[in-house]
C-alpha positions in Angstrom: 2.0 -214.8 3.8 -0.2 -216.4 1.1 -3.0 -215.2 -1.1 -5.1 -217.8 -2.9 -6.5 -217.0 -6.4 -9.5 -219.3 -6.5 -11.3 -219.2 -9.9 -13.6 -221.8 -11.2 -13.7 -219.7 -14.3 -10.1 -218.6 -14.6 -8.6 -215.2 -15.2 -6.9 -214.6 -18.5 -3.3 -215.8 -18.3 -2.0 -212.3 -18.6 -4.2 -211.3 -15.6 -2.7 -214.1 -13.5 0.8 -212.9 -14.4 -0.1 -209.4 -13.3 -1.6 -210.6 -10.0 1.5 -212.7 -9.3 3.7 -209.8 -10.0 1.8 -207.5 -7.6 2.0 -210.2 -4.9 5.6 -211.1 -5.5 6.7 -207.5 -5.3 5.1 -207.4 -1.8 6.7 -210.6 -0.7 3.4 -212.5 -0.7 3.2 -216.0 -2.2 0.4 -216.6 -4.7 -1.5 -219.9 -4.5 -3.4 -220.7 -7.7 -6.6 -222.9 -7.8 -8.2 -222.8 -11.3 -11.0 -224.7 -12.9 -11.8 -226.6 -9.7 -14.7 -228.9 -9.9 -15.4 -229.8 -6.2 -15.9 -227.6 -3.2 -13.5 -229.8 -1.2 -10.7 -228.6 -3.4 -11.4 -225.0 -2.3 -11.8 -226.1 1.3 -8.3 -227.7 1.2 -6.8 -224.6 -0.6 -8.0 -222.0 2.0 -6.6 -223.7 5.1 -3.4 -221.6 5.4 -3.9 -218.5 3.4 -4.3 -214.9 4.6 -6.1 -213.7 1.5 -8.4 -215.0 -1.2 -9.1 -213.4 -4.6 -12.2 -214.8 -6.4 -14.5 -214.0 -9.3 -18.0 -215.6 -9.1 -16.8 -218.2 -6.7 -18.9 -218.9 -3.6 -17.3 -218.0 -0.2 -19.7 -219.2 2.4 -19.6 -219.8 6.1 -18.1 -223.3 5.6 -15.2 -221.9 3.6 -14.6 -219.1 6.1 -14.6 -221.5 9.0 -11.9 -223.6 7.3 -9.7 -220.6 6.5 -8.2 -220.2 9.9 -5.7 -217.5 9.0 -7.9 -215.6 6.6 -7.9 -211.8 6.8 -9.3 -210.6 3.4 -11.5 -211.8 0.5 -11.5 -209.7 -2.6 -14.1 -210.2 -5.3 -12.6 -209.2 -8.6 -15.7 -207.4 -9.9 -18.5 -205.2 -8.7 -21.1 -207.6 -7.3 -20.3 -209.5 -4.1 -23.4 -211.4 -3.3 -21.4 -214.6 -3.7 -19.7 -213.9 -0.4 -21.4 -214.4 3.0 -20.8 -211.0 4.4 -22.3 -211.7 7.8 -20.2 -214.8 8.3 -17.1 -212.9 7.2 -17.8 -210.1 9.6 -18.3 -212.6 12.4 -14.8 -214.0 11.6 -13.2 -210.6 11.4 -12.5 -211.0 7.7 -12.5 -207.9 5.5 -14.5 -208.3 2.2 -13.8 -206.0 -0.8 -15.0 -205.7 -4.3 -13.2 -203.9 -7.2 -15.7 -201.2 -8.3 -15.3 -199.7 -11.7 -12.9 -202.2 -13.2 -15.6 -204.0 -15.2 -17.8 -201.0 -15.8 -17.0 -200.3 -19.4 -17.2 -203.9 -20.4 -20.7 -204.2 -18.9 -21.8 -200.9 -20.4 -20.7 -202.0 -23.9 -22.7 -205.2 -23.5 -25.8 -203.2 -22.7 -25.5 -201.5 -26.0 -24.7 -204.7 -27.9 -27.9 -206.1 -26.6 -29.9 -202.9 -27.1 -29.0 -202.7 -30.8 -29.7 -206.4 -31.2 -33.2 -205.9 -29.8 -33.8 -202.7 -31.8 -33.0 -204.6 -34.9 -35.2 -207.5 -34.1 -32.4 -210.0 -33.5 -31.1 -209.3 -37.0 -33.9 -211.4 -38.4 -34.2 -209.5 -41.7 -37.2 -207.4 -40.7 -37.2 -203.6 -40.3 -36.1 -202.4 -36.9 -35.8 -199.1 -35.1 -33.0 -196.8 -34.2 -31.7 -195.8 -30.7 -31.2 -192.2 -31.7 -33.8 -190.0 -30.1 -35.1 -192.7 -27.8 -35.3 -192.3 -24.0 -33.0 -194.5 -21.9 -33.6 -194.9 -18.2 -30.7 -196.0 -16.1 -31.8 -197.7 -12.9 -28.9 -197.0 -10.4 -26.2 -194.6 -11.4 -23.0 -196.2 -10.2 -19.9 -196.8 -12.2 -21.6 -199.1 -14.8 -24.6 -196.7 -15.1 -22.3 -193.8 -15.7 -20.5 -195.6 -18.5 -23.9 -196.5 -20.0 -24.8 -192.9 -20.0 -21.6 -191.9 -21.7 -22.2 -194.4 -24.5 -25.9 -193.6 -24.8 -25.1 -189.9 -25.5 -22.9 -191.1 -28.4 -25.9 -192.9 -29.8 -27.9 -189.6 -29.5 -30.3 -191.0 -26.8 -32.1 -188.9 -24.2 -30.7 -190.3 -20.9 -32.5 -190.3 -17.6 -31.4 -191.9 -14.3 -32.9 -192.8 -11.0 -30.7 -193.5 -7.9 -31.7 -192.2 -4.5 -28.1 -192.8 -3.3 -26.4 -190.7 -5.9 -26.3 -186.9 -5.7 -28.3 -185.1 -8.4 -25.2 -183.0 -9.1 -23.3 -186.1 -10.2 -26.0 -187.0 -12.7 -26.2 -183.5 -14.0 -22.4 -183.3 -14.5 -22.7 -186.5 -16.6 -25.3 -184.8 -18.8 -28.1 -187.0 -17.5 -31.6 -186.0 -16.6 -32.1 -186.9 -12.9 -35.4 -188.5 -11.9 -36.0 -187.5 -8.3 -39.7 -188.2 -7.8 -39.7 -192.0 -7.7 -38.7 -195.0 -9.7 -42.1 -195.2 -11.3 -41.4 -192.0 -13.1 -38.2 -193.4 -14.6 -40.1 -196.4 -16.0 -43.1 -194.4 -17.3 -40.8 -192.0 -19.1 -38.4 -194.3 -20.9 -38.8 -196.9 -23.6 -35.4 -198.5 -22.7 -34.5 -199.3 -19.2 -31.0 -200.6 -18.2 -30.9 -202.2 -14.7 -27.8 -201.8 -12.5 -29.2 -202.4 -9.0 -27.6 -204.9 -6.7 -29.5 -207.9 -5.4 -30.4 -207.0 -1.8 -33.3 -207.7 0.5 -34.9 -204.5 -0.7 -34.3 -205.0 -4.5 -35.0 -208.7 -4.9 -38.1 -209.1 -7.1 -38.6 -205.4 -7.1 -38.8 -205.2 -10.9 -42.4 -206.4 -11.1 -45.6 -206.2 -13.2 -46.8 -203.0 -11.6 -43.5 -201.2 -12.4 -43.0 -202.7 -15.9 -46.6 -202.0 -17.1 -45.7 -198.3 -16.8 -43.2 -198.5 -19.6 -44.2 -196.9 -23.0 -45.0 -198.9 -26.1 -42.1 -200.7 -27.6 -40.5 -201.3 -24.1 -37.1 -202.9 -23.9 -35.8 -204.0 -20.4 -32.1 -204.7 -20.3 -30.7 -206.6 -17.3 -27.0 -206.8 -16.8 -27.4 -206.7 -13.0 -28.7 -209.9 -11.2 -31.7 -212.1 -12.2 -32.9 -212.0 -8.5 -34.0 -208.4 -8.9 -36.6 -209.5 -11.4 -40.0 -211.0 -10.4 -39.7 -213.6 -13.1 -43.4 -214.8 -12.9 -44.6 -211.2 -13.3 -42.1 -210.6 -16.1 -43.7 -213.4 -18.0 -47.1 -211.9 -17.3 -46.1 -208.5 -18.7 -44.7 -210.3 -21.8 -48.0 -212.2 -22.2 -50.1 -209.0 -21.8 -48.0 -206.8 -24.0 -46.7 -208.2 -27.3 -44.6 -205.0 -27.7 -42.5 -205.8 -24.6 -38.9 -207.2 -25.0 -36.5 -208.5 -22.4 -32.8 -209.1 -22.8 -30.3 -210.2 -20.1 -26.8 -211.5 -19.6 -28.1 -214.2 -17.3 -31.0 -216.5 -18.1 -34.0 -216.4 -15.8 -35.1 -219.6 -14.0 -38.1 -219.8 -16.3 -36.0 -219.4 -19.6 -37.8 -222.4 -21.1 -41.1 -220.6 -20.9 -39.6 -217.6 -22.8 -38.4 -220.0 -25.5 -41.9 -221.4 -25.8 -44.0 -218.2 -25.6 -41.9 -215.3 -26.7 -39.7 -216.1 -29.7 -38.0 -213.0 -31.2 -38.7 -210.9 -28.1 -35.9 -211.9 -25.8 -32.3 -212.8 -25.6 -30.1 -214.4 -22.9 -26.4 -214.9 -23.0 -25.3 -218.5 -22.2 -23.7 -217.3 -19.0 -23.1 -214.0 -17.2 -20.9 -212.2 -19.6 -20.9 -208.5 -18.5 -17.2 -208.6 -17.4 -16.1 -211.2 -20.0 -13.6 -209.1 -21.9 -9.8 -209.4 -21.8 -9.5 -205.8 -20.5 -11.9 -206.1 -17.7 -10.5 -209.5 -16.7 -7.0 -208.0 -16.4 -8.1 -204.8 -14.7 -10.2 -206.5 -12.0 -7.6 -209.1 -11.3 -4.8 -206.7 -10.8 -7.0 -204.3 -8.8 -7.9 -207.2 -6.5 -4.2 -208.0 -6.0 -3.3 -204.4 -5.2 -6.1 -204.2 -2.7 -5.1 -207.5 -1.1 -1.5 -206.2 -0.7 -2.7 -202.8 0.6 -4.9 -204.4 3.3 -2.4 -207.1 4.3 0.6 -204.8 4.5 -1.0 -201.4 5.5 -4.6 -202.1 6.6 -6.1 -200.1 3.7 -9.7 -201.0 3.4 -11.1 -198.4 1.0 -13.3 -200.8 -0.9 -14.6 -202.8 2.1 -18.2 -203.9 1.7 -18.8 -205.5 5.1 -18.8 -203.9 8.5 
């Protein structure tokens, strides 16, 4: 039995060691494909494996068709829109993510970027403080809950909107639940932190009509997916409101327009960096290995994300 670890952007060496140890202990061979530059390399590697562990790597229908023995794909991280779930289901392949393993890393990045924007990109001018400001968390999953924990340390007033999360969970976390609608969250909070997945319902849902409701001095922080933003309408709100700032850990498709029009009011990391810490890297990799073993040996599918 074999599990392929296929990572164009490799795990840390210590994470690979941990993954191998988990698989070795279960009598499963680890096959390693790192820093590959061509899809054909991945197609060749999947031919005789029962499991695949990936990071942001694309597992599409072609890959799934080539992997004749495949039983499970584990995405080491929370998001899983890089896997064709419909094709996996059709092939009888279980797809899992590793929720919570990267959560603190992403949450800390949120506040690194929030402080940077509050202090005007450290350009020497007078900024503002986060203490006493209202933070709205859009989706209260594992990352959102870590954001809330850190925000309270900054002395912020924390609100959250998530129709899929029980109000009691928010209240136990010391967060003010917004139950009316998402518009109420945006109209109440100067800072908004996005944690919604990219789905057919959420893509381009962060639009002009929603963003215009934010108070003066608005800061939108996106460590989710760029697809949830209506990028043309984001530019429009930035044009109409000189007080509006946008910061994200993945550049929008129209990043050049931001550079031309909005200097000092935006920041984008050079690549998606929410989970780019040594700790998150290790945690997610080892969790993916454990879940692979659990499924292949005992059929445990607790974190399955496809039907």
